[in-house]
N, C-alpha and C positions, 0 to 999 in steps of 0.2 A: 513601423513598430509592429512586432508580432503580437498575436493574441495573448500568449502567455506573459509577455512583458507588459502589455497593457493591463492585464488583470492584476499583475503584481503591483503595478503603480497605483491602480485604483484601491487595492487592499491597503497599501501603505498609507494612502491619504485618508482612508476611512478609519484606520486604526489610530492615527495621531491624536485626534481629540479625545479618544476613549482610553488612552493609556493611563494605567493606574500609577500612582506615585511609587517610586522605587522602594522596594522593601529594604529595611535596614538589616544588615547581617548580624545575627545574634552572636554574642561572644562565644568562642569555642569552649566547650566544657573541658575540664581537666581529664586527661586520659588516665585510664586505669592501667596499672602495670600489666603488660602482656597483651594489651589490645592494640590493634593496628590503626584504628581510627576513632574519632569522637562519636558518641552515640547520636543517631539521627532522630529526627522528629518522627513520631508515629504517623503512619499513612502518608508520609511525604511523597511517596511514589505516585499517589493518586493525583497530586498537584502536577507532577512531572508529566503524567499521561495527558491530563487536561491541557497543559501548555503545548505539548507536542501535537495534539489533535487540532488545536487552534492554528497551527502552522501549516496544516495540510491544505492543499489546493483541491477542493472538492469539485468533481465534474458537474456540469449543468445537466439538466434533464435531457436535452437534445444530444449532448455528447454521450450520455449513458445509453440512450436508445441506439445511437449510431454504433457504438462499440459493441453493444449486445448483439446487434444484427451481424456485425463483422465476425464475432465469435461463433454465432450459429451457422453462418455460411461456410466459414473455414472448417468447422467441425463436420458439417454435412459433406463437404468435398473430401476431406480426409477419410470419413467413414465410407463413402462410395469408393474411393481409391483402394482402401484396405479390403473392402468387400469384394471388389473386382479381382484383386490380387489373390484373395483366398479362394475364390471360385476357379481362377486360372491355375493356381498351384494344385488344388485338389484334383482338377481334371488331369494335369500332368502326372500326378502321383497315381491316379486311377489307371491311366493309359500305360504307364511304364512299369511301375513297381508291382501293382496289384494284378497284373495280367498273368 
């Protein structure tokens, strides 16, 4: 079993006892003529954001440090590569065009 599958299984077992009772769906309001949908609750989008953030698989501290190091090393390598290309091309331009 992979690490991601194991984490997902652990999260699902931890969430089962804490699940809140299901919310009853409020009856739909009557639609006004010319409106495409029923009026929504005020700030209902905040609840949607909170629910989505609970679904996110957050990385551990070790994973965060590891991935940060990967980003820094790759950035340094590409910076060195682009710097070397810049120096080489500026030398070529200086030797050919600017002579």
